N, C-alpha and C positions, 0 to 999 in steps of 0.2 A: 353536439351529439346528445341525444336523450336516450337513456336506457330504461326500459320498462320490462316487467315480467310479461310473459306471453298472454296471461289472463287479465292484465290491467287494461283499463279503458283510457283512451286518449282524452285529453282536455286542453282547452286553449287558454284558460285563465283560472286563477284561484286566489282567494284571500283567506287569511286566518285572523280571527278576532278573539282577543282574550279580555276578560274582565273580572274584577274582584267584587263579589256581591255577597253581603252578609257573611264574610269570612270564607266563602267558597270561591274557587277559581272556575269560571265558566269559559269554555272554549268552543269555537264554531269554525268549520271549514266549509267555505262556499266554493263551488266549482262551476265553470262554464264548459259545457261539452260541445257547443256549437262551433261553427267555423270562424268566429270572431275572437280576436285576442285583446279587444278593448276592455280593460278592467271595469267592472260594474255593469257590463252589458251581457245579460243572459246568465248571470251568476245565480245558482240555486243552492240551497242548503244540501250538503253532502254528508257531513258528520258533525256531531256535537257531544259535549261531555260536561258534567259537573263534577269537579274534583274536590272532595271534602278533606279538610285537614285531619290527620290522624294523630291522636295523642294529646 
């Protein structure tokens, strides 16, 4: 069973990528919204962030 909020979109596959670059943590979330569940097929950038160290 998958539970989602009523306003959320369906997706068939997703990956998250993390990397440490110049002391910053980079994060990216790729999502496939098509009918295929094969990872890597139809994935598109959905969200990303650069997290900087504080202090």
